[in-house]
Structure formats: C-alpha cells, structure tokens
C-alpha positions as CSV (number, residue, x, y, z in Angstrom):
1,X,-2.7,7.3,11.1
2,X,-2.5,3.5,11.5
3,X,-5.6,2.1,9.8
4,X,-6.9,-1.5,9.8
5,X,-9.6,-2.4,7.3
6,X,-11.5,-5.7,7.4
7,X,-12.8,-7.2,4.2
8,X,-15.6,-9.8,4.7
9,X,-15.4,-11.4,1.2
10,X,-12.7,-13.5,-0.4
11,X,-10.0,-11.3,-2.0
12,X,-9.6,-13.7,-4.9
13,X,-13.2,-13.4,-6.1
14,X,-13.8,-10.0,-7.6
15,X,-16.7,-8.0,-6.3
16,X,-17.8,-4.4,-5.6
17,X,-16.9,-4.5,-1.8
18,X,-13.5,-5.9,-2.5
19,X,-12.8,-3.3,-5.1
20,X,-14.0,-0.5,-2.8
21,X,-11.7,-1.7,0.0
22,X,-8.7,-2.1,-2.4
23,X,-9.2,1.4,-3.8
24,X,-9.8,2.9,-0.3
25,X,-6.6,1.3,1.0
26,X,-4.5,2.5,-1.9
27,X,-5.9,6.0,-1.7
28,X,-5.1,6.2,2.1
29,X,-1.6,4.8,1.5
30,X,-0.9,7.5,-1.2
31,X,-1.9,10.1,1.4
32,X,0.8,8.7,3.7
33,X,-1.3,6.6,6.1
34,X,-0.2,3.1,7.2
35,X,-2.9,0.6,6.1
36,X,-3.4,-3.1,6.7
37,X,-6.3,-5.0,5.1
38,X,-7.4,-8.4,6.6
39,X,-9.3,-10.5,4.1
40,X,-10.1,-14.2,3.3
41,X,-7.9,-15.5,0.6
42,X,-6.8,-18.9,-0.8
43,X,-3.2,-19.9,-0.3
44,X,-2.2,-19.4,-3.9
45,X,-3.8,-16.0,-4.3
46,X,-1.2,-13.3,-4.9
47,X,-1.9,-10.5,-2.4
48,X,-0.8,-6.8,-2.4
49,X,1.7,-6.0,0.4
50,X,-1.0,-4.3,2.5
51,X,-3.3,-7.4,2.6
52,X,-3.0,-10.0,5.3
53,X,-4.7,-13.4,4.6
54,X,-7.2,-14.7,7.2
55,X,-7.3,-18.1,5.4
56,X,-9.5,-19.8,2.9
57,X,-13.2,-18.8,2.6
58,X,-16.2,-20.9,2.1
59,X,-19.3,-20.2,0.0
60,X,-22.4,-19.0,1.8
61,X,-25.7,-17.9,0.3
62,X,-26.1,-14.2,1.1
63,X,-28.4,-11.4,-0.2
64,X,-29.4,-13.2,-3.3
65,X,-25.9,-14.2,-4.2
66,X,-23.1,-16.6,-3.0
67,X,-20.6,-14.8,-0.8
68,X,-17.2,-16.4,0.1
69,X,-16.8,-15.8,3.8
70,X,-14.4,-16.7,6.6
71,X,-15.7,-17.5,10.1
72,X,-14.7,-19.9,12.9
73,X,-12.3,-20.5,15.7
74,X,-9.2,-20.4,13.5
75,X,-10.4,-17.2,11.9
76,X,-11.0,-15.6,15.3
77,X,-7.4,-16.4,16.3
78,X,-6.1,-14.8,13.1
79,X,-8.3,-11.7,13.8
80,X,-6.9,-11.3,17.3
81,X,-3.3,-11.7,16.1
82,X,-3.9,-9.1,13.3
83,X,-5.3,-6.6,15.8
84,X,-2.4,-7.2,18.2
85,X,0.2,-6.8,15.6
86,X,-1.4,-3.8,13.9
87,X,-1.8,-1.4,16.9
88,X,-4.3,0.5,14.9
89,X,-5.6,4.0,15.6
90,X,-8.9,3.0,14.0
91,X,-10.3,-0.2,12.6
92,X,-12.7,0.0,9.6
93,X,-15.0,-3.0,9.3
94,X,-17.1,-3.7,6.2
95,X,-20.4,-5.6,6.5
96,X,-20.1,-6.3,10.3
97,X,-23.6,-7.9,10.4
98,X,-22.6,-10.8,8.1
99,X,-21.1,-14.0,9.5
100,X,-17.6,-13.0,8.6
101,X,-14.3,-11.5,9.7
102,X,-16.0,-8.2,10.5
103,X,-18.2,-9.7,13.2
104,X,-15.2,-11.5,14.7
105,X,-13.3,-8.2,14.7
106,X,-16.2,-6.5,16.5
107,X,-16.0,-9.1,19.2
108,X,-12.2,-9.0,19.5
109,X,-11.3,-5.3,19.1
110,X,-11.3,-2.4,21.4
111,X,-10.9,1.2,20.6
112,X,-12.3,3.3,17.7
113,X,-14.2,1.2,15.2
114,X,-15.9,2.4,12.0
115,X,-18.3,0.2,10.1
116,X,-19.5,0.4,6.5
117,X,-22.8,-1.2,5.6
118,X,-23.1,-2.2,1.9
119,X,-26.2,-4.4,1.9
120,X,-29.6,-3.2,0.7
121,X,-32.2,-5.8,1.6
122,X,-35.3,-4.3,3.3
123,X,-36.9,-7.8,3.7
124,X,-34.0,-9.5,5.6
125,X,-35.6,-11.9,8.0
126,X,-32.1,-13.4,8.8
127,X,-30.8,-10.0,9.9
128,X,-33.8,-9.4,12.1
129,X,-33.5,-12.8,13.7
130,X,-29.8,-12.3,14.3
131,X,-30.3,-9.0,16.0
132,X,-29.9,-10.4,19.5
133,X,-26.6,-12.0,18.6
134,X,-25.3,-8.9,16.7
135,X,-26.4,-6.3,19.2
136,X,-23.5,-6.6,21.7
137,X,-20.9,-6.6,18.9
138,X,-22.4,-3.7,17.0
139,X,-22.7,-1.5,20.1
140,X,-18.9,-1.4,20.1
141,X,-18.9,0.4,16.7
142,X,-18.0,4.1,17.1
143,X,-19.4,5.3,13.8
144,X,-21.5,3.9,10.9
145,X,-21.3,4.5,7.2
146,X,-23.8,3.4,4.6
147,X,-22.9,3.4,0.9
148,X,-26.4,4.6,-0.1
149,X,-29.7,5.7,1.3
150,X,-31.0,2.2,0.7
151,X,-28.2,0.5,2.6
152,X,-28.8,3.1,5.4
153,X,-32.5,2.1,5.4
154,X,-31.7,-1.6,5.7
155,X,-29.4,-0.8,8.7
156,X,-32.1,1.4,10.4
157,X,-34.9,-1.0,9.9
158,X,-33.1,-4.1,11.1
159,X,-30.4,-3.0,13.5
160,X,-31.4,0.4,14.7
161,X,-29.2,3.4,15.0
162,X,-28.2,5.5,12.0
163,X,-25.4,6.1,9.6
164,X,-23.9,8.8,7.4
165,X,-24.2,8.1,3.7
166,X,-20.9,8.1,1.9
167,X,-21.0,6.4,-1.5
168,X,-18.5,3.9,-2.9
169,X,-15.5,5.6,-4.5
170,X,-14.1,5.5,-8.0
171,X,-10.8,6.7,-9.5
172,X,-12.6,8.8,-12.1
173,X,-9.5,9.8,-14.0
174,X,-8.4,6.2,-14.4
175,X,-11.6,5.5,-16.4
176,X,-11.8,8.8,-18.1
177,X,-8.2,8.5,-19.5
178,X,-8.7,5.0,-20.8
179,X,-8.1,4.5,-24.6
180,X,-10.9,2.8,-26.5
181,X,-10.1,-0.6,-28.1
182,X,-10.9,-0.5,-31.8
183,X,-12.3,-4.1,-31.9
184,X,-14.8,-3.2,-29.1
185,X,-16.1,-0.2,-31.0
186,X,-18.8,0.2,-33.6
187,X,-22.4,-0.5,-32.6
188,X,-21.6,-2.3,-29.3
189,X,-23.6,-2.8,-26.2
190,X,-21.6,-3.6,-23.1
191,X,-22.4,-5.7,-20.0
192,X,-20.1,-6.5,-17.1
193,X,-21.1,-8.9,-14.3
194,X,-21.2,-12.5,-13.1
195,X,-22.9,-14.3,-15.9
196,X,-24.4,-17.1,-13.8
197,X,-25.9,-14.8,-11.1
198,X,-29.5,-14.1,-12.2
199,X,-29.8,-10.8,-10.2
200,X,-27.1,-9.3,-12.4
201,X,-29.8,-9.3,-15.1
202,X,-28.0,-10.9,-18.1
203,X,-31.1,-13.1,-18.8
204,X,-33.2,-10.0,-19.1
205,X,-30.8,-8.5,-21.6
206,X,-30.7,-11.8,-23.6
207,X,-34.5,-11.7,-23.8
208,X,-34.3,-8.1,-25.2
209,X,-31.5,-8.8,-27.6
210,X,-33.6,-10.3,-30.6
211,X,-35.8,-7.2,-30.7
212,X,-32.7,-4.9,-30.6
213,X,-31.0,-6.9,-33.4
214,X,-34.1,-6.9,-35.5
215,X,-34.1,-3.1,-35.4
216,X,-30.3,-2.6,-35.5
217,X,-28.8,-5.8,-37.1
218,X,-25.2,-4.4,-36.9
219,X,-25.3,-4.3,-33.2
220,X,-23.0,-6.6,-31.1
221,X,-23.3,-7.4,-27.4
222,X,-20.0,-7.7,-25.5
223,X,-20.1,-9.6,-22.2
224,X,-17.3,-9.5,-19.6
225,X,-17.4,-11.6,-16.4
226,X,-17.1,-15.1,-15.1
227,X,-19.6,-17.8,-15.8
228,X,-20.8,-20.3,-18.3
229,X,-21.2,-18.6,-21.7
230,X,-23.0,-21.5,-23.3
231,X,-25.6,-21.6,-20.6
232,X,-26.1,-17.8,-20.9
233,X,-26.8,-18.2,-24.6
234,X,-29.5,-20.8,-24.2
235,X,-32.4,-18.3,-24.1
236,X,-31.2,-16.6,-27.3
237,X,-32.3,-17.9,-30.7
238,X,-29.4,-19.5,-32.6
239,X,-29.7,-17.0,-35.4
240,X,-28.5,-14.2,-33.0
241,X,-25.8,-16.0,-31.1
242,X,-23.0,-14.9,-33.3
243,X,-23.8,-11.3,-32.3
244,X,-22.7,-12.0,-28.7
245,X,-19.0,-12.1,-27.7
246,X,-17.9,-13.3,-24.3
247,X,-14.6,-11.9,-23.0
248,X,-14.4,-13.7,-19.7
249,X,-12.7,-11.9,-16.8
250,X,-11.0,-8.7,-17.8
251,X,-8.2,-6.7,-16.0
252,X,-9.0,-3.3,-14.5
253,X,-7.2,-1.7,-17.5
254,X,-9.3,-3.7,-20.0
255,X,-12.5,-2.9,-18.1
256,X,-11.7,0.8,-18.4
257,X,-11.0,0.4,-22.1
258,X,-14.1,-1.7,-22.5
259,X,-16.3,1.0,-21.0
260,X,-14.7,3.7,-23.0
261,X,-15.3,1.7,-26.2
262,X,-19.0,0.7,-26.1
263,X,-21.8,2.8,-27.6
264,X,-24.1,1.9,-24.7
265,X,-23.5,0.3,-21.3
266,X,-26.6,-1.7,-20.1
267,X,-27.1,-2.6,-16.4
268,X,-30.2,-4.9,-16.3
269,X,-29.7,-5.9,-12.6
270,X,-33.0,-7.0,-11.0
271,X,-32.4,-6.3,-7.3
272,X,-30.2,-6.7,-4.3
273,X,-28.0,-3.8,-5.2
274,X,-27.2,-1.1,-2.6
275,X,-25.2,1.1,-4.9
276,X,-24.0,0.4,-8.4
277,X,-20.3,1.1,-8.7
278,X,-20.2,-0.3,-12.3
279,X,-22.5,2.6,-13.3
280,X,-20.1,5.1,-11.8
281,X,-17.2,3.4,-13.7
282,X,-19.1,3.5,-16.9
283,X,-20.0,7.1,-16.5
284,X,-16.4,8.0,-15.7
285,X,-15.3,6.3,-18.9
286,X,-17.8,8.2,-21.0
287,X,-20.2,5.3,-21.7
288,X,-23.9,6.3,-22.0
289,X,-25.7,4.2,-19.4
290,X,-29.1,2.4,-19.6
291,X,-30.0,0.7,-16.3
292,X,-33.0,-0.9,-14.6
293,X,-34.9,1.5,-12.4
294,X,-34.1,-0.2,-9.1
295,X,-33.8,2.3,-6.3
296,X,-30.0,2.2,-5.9
297,X,-29.4,2.6,-9.7
298,X,-31.9,5.5,-9.9
299,X,-30.0,7.3,-7.1
300,X,-26.6,6.8,-8.7
301,X,-27.9,8.0,-12.1
302,X,-29.5,11.1,-10.5
303,X,-33.0,9.8,-11.1
304,X,-32.3,9.4,-14.8
305,X,-30.5,12.7,-15.4
306,X,-27.1,11.1,-15.8
307,X,-28.2,7.9,-17.5
308,X,-31.5,6.4,-18.7
309,X,-33.7,4.0,-16.8
310,X,-36.1,1.3,-17.9
311,X,-38.7,-0.7,-15.9
312,X,-37.0,-3.4,-13.9
313,X,-37.1,-6.9,-15.5
314,X,-39.1,-5.6,-18.5
315,X,-37.1,-6.9,-21.6
316,X,-39.4,-5.0,-24.0
317,X,-38.8,-1.7,-22.3
318,X,-35.0,-2.4,-22.3
319,X,-35.1,-3.2,-26.0
320,X,-37.1,-0.1,-26.9
321,X,-34.8,2.2,-24.9
322,X,-31.6,0.5,-26.3
323,X,-32.8,0.8,-30.0
324,X,-33.7,4.5,-29.4
325,X,-30.4,5.3,-27.9
326,X,-28.3,3.4,-30.4
327,X,-30.0,5.4,-33.1
328,X,-29.6,8.8,-31.4
329,X,-25.9,9.9,-31.1
330,X,-27.0,13.3,-29.9
331,X,-28.9,11.9,-26.9
332,X,-25.9,9.7,-26.1
333,X,-23.7,12.8,-26.2
334,X,-26.1,14.5,-23.8
335,X,-25.9,11.6,-21.4
336,X,-22.1,11.6,-21.5
337,X,-21.9,15.3,-20.7
338,X,-24.4,15.0,-17.8
339,X,-22.6,11.9,-16.4
340,X,-19.2,13.6,-16.6
341,X,-20.4,16.4,-14.4
342,X,-22.3,14.1,-12.0
343,X,-19.6,11.5,-11.5
344,X,-17.1,13.8,-9.8
345,X,-19.0,13.4,-6.5
346,X,-17.9,9.8,-6.5
347,X,-14.2,10.4,-7.0
348,X,-11.8,9.3,-4.3
349,X,-10.7,12.9,-3.7
350,X,-14.2,13.5,-2.3
351,X,-15.1,10.1,-0.9
352,X,-11.8,9.5,0.7
353,X,-11.9,12.9,2.5
354,X,-15.3,12.1,3.9
355,X,-14.2,8.7,5.2
356,X,-11.1,10.3,6.8
357,X,-13.4,12.8,8.5
358,X,-15.2,9.9,10.1
359,X,-11.9,8.3,11.2
360,X,-10.7,11.6,12.7
361,X,-14.0,12.1,14.6
362,X,-13.8,8.7,16.4
363,X,-10.1,8.8,17.2
364,X,-8.4,10.7,20.1
365,X,-8.2,13.8,17.9
366,X,-11.9,14.3,18.3
367,X,-11.3,15.1,22.0
368,X,-10.0,18.5,21.0
369,X,-13.3,19.3,19.2
370,X,-15.7,21.6,21.1
371,X,-18.4,19.7,22.9
372,X,-21.3,21.1,20.9
373,X,-19.4,20.4,17.6
374,X,-18.5,17.0,18.8
375,X,-22.2,16.2,19.4
376,X,-23.1,17.4,15.9
377,X,-20.4,15.2,14.4
378,X,-21.6,12.2,16.3
379,X,-25.1,12.7,15.1
380,X,-23.9,13.1,11.6
381,X,-21.8,9.9,11.6
382,X,-24.3,7.7,13.5
383,X,-22.0,7.3,16.5
384,X,-23.0,4.8,19.2
385,X,-22.6,7.2,22.1
386,X,-23.7,10.8,22.7
C-alpha cells in the first residue's frame, strides 16, 4: 500500500505527535508498505529518507503550548506537489483542524483520507468559531481516529461526527530492553518534558521537592528536556539546588536508559494532554509512575492500577506520594508488574494493526466487504458517509 502521512508540527522540534508519526511510518515500512511523510522542517534539519520537507515552520500559540506550524500559499503548492508525486492509496492526516499542512491537504487531496485527532481541549472557542471554515474540508475525510476518549470528546463536541479510539503506539521492547545507566540510579526521580512549558508541570514538582528531600535527603531529581535550567530552579531554595541535575535533550536510546534507571518517574502535567505517551514509555521501561490525575493520564494508567495518581497541581499530595513510594520498594515492584501487563495494549504490533484496519476499510479493498459488514466498519471508524 502507498501511504502518505501528514505531520502538522515541525519535524526538528521533538513532540509526541512527531514521535507517533515517525514510529508509525517506520512500523509500516517494516511491514513492506511504501510510506512518505510530509512535515515542516528547517533547511538544515537532517531528515529520514521517508520524510519530505514542506519548508520552515513558524511558532503559533496552540492548546496551551507553542506549536511550530506551516501554512500559506507556498505550503499549499508543496502539498499539491507531494500529493501528485505520491499517488497514494490512502492519506493519513494528523490534526486536520489546526492551521497546518493537514488542513491544506484536506483541501487539495481526493480519495481515501484518514485523520487522527490528538488534541484534548473541551473548552476550545477557537475550534468552535472555525467550524464553518473547517466543515467543507473535514467532510472529505473518510475515517476518523482519536488517540484517546478525551480527544474523541473534543472532536464530537466541536466538530461533530465520531471517531474510533486508537491510542498512540510505543515500541515496548525498545524500552523494556534498555540497560540502566549506573550514574542515573540510586534514589532518583525522573522528569522528561519541556522545562519552560508550565503545563508540563515542572514548577509543581519543584514546589514538592523540598518536602521530598527533607524526608529522603539522598534523593536526586533528574530532568531531561529543553529549556532554561536556571529559570526552572528559581522556585527551589538554594540549599536543595544541588540535588537537581539537568541533562538537556537526550537521544531516544538515552531516554530509554533514563526511564529504566530511575526509581520513580513523575509526570506532574497540569492539563492539555490528550494521551500521555511518556507514561507508556516509562511503564515499558519498568519505571514506577506517579502522575497527576488529569483525565488522559488516569486512562493511560488504568485509573491508577498501573501507576499512582495524585491531585492535579497539588504539590503536597505529589510530595507525600513520592516519599511513600521511594520508601516502599515492594509497592514499586507491584506497579512495575501491573504496568508490564497493561502496556502491551499500546505496542505497535496492536496499534499498527488497528490503524491498518482503518486504511483497508477506506480504500478500494473495502468494496469487497459485505454491505452489512461495511456499514458496521463505517460506524466503528467514524466514517463520513453511510
């Protein structure tokens, strides 16, 4: 199958959507499919052979963050050229409701199109206001996927229609097989995320840290991600600052080793998350997880069965839970065992098969399916037409 995938966000700025698209493309290629990914990218960005650059992106405030998107006349021309050259059996667009390459592709493409919705934002006035503009483009989409129930809810409330829920995928064995790094072991708490993005929750963790260190003075906090380390340390009393180590950006291999090394992975995100792929990666690597109880995280952690939850933005609750878990190796072992069983549903062997089933349903092969079965598949996958 010839598959075109549209990435809305700049390839050179790491993020969950980009990682999902990269891993999906590589999974499909390993299965023997021909895949081309269209994505914004700076000229100097090294790209995998399957990625086609749509040109430089610009920063745009989006969903409580700053997304680097690509939109305009020149981008539209590149989209049309990519579609013409690709002769795709199916095009898979991510975040088609954002002002990005996905929306341009909806306008330009014909034939089977699948869209994945990642955003969870039930109070999106912008999406509601833009419905009239988006409607004509979104009606061309053949099937819709949402990465979580909360992303599906956002879609239903603001754009109508429905979607099948297929979570983000993770190469579970890649993380499970990672070797711990000795210097990252021994009383360590881990955090991975953009340091200067408040909704990732590092300020909440910093407020909790003095209480954690008072109870367990040998604990260290390891922080991986881009951002200003000095600014992140400002809320923390000077006496505790030497217990925090900033690693900067880490490679995929080092991320896996990081997660396999820490005694506890903390995800203090405050909102705006539709899934929580870092939680799946942490569980895959064997890190006990402590996360804020936002809806998306609670779902990924099986409502607290595969990882513990604390009250969102409550630094004292975070500290109390972290102190308890750091002092209870048996409870951490229980969480590892539960997470190992739970995380298999997010492996690409499962997620990739579900996505391929959507592709096959919307392509010409679906014509051979019996009418009653075809109607059932269309209802399941949120198809535009009955």
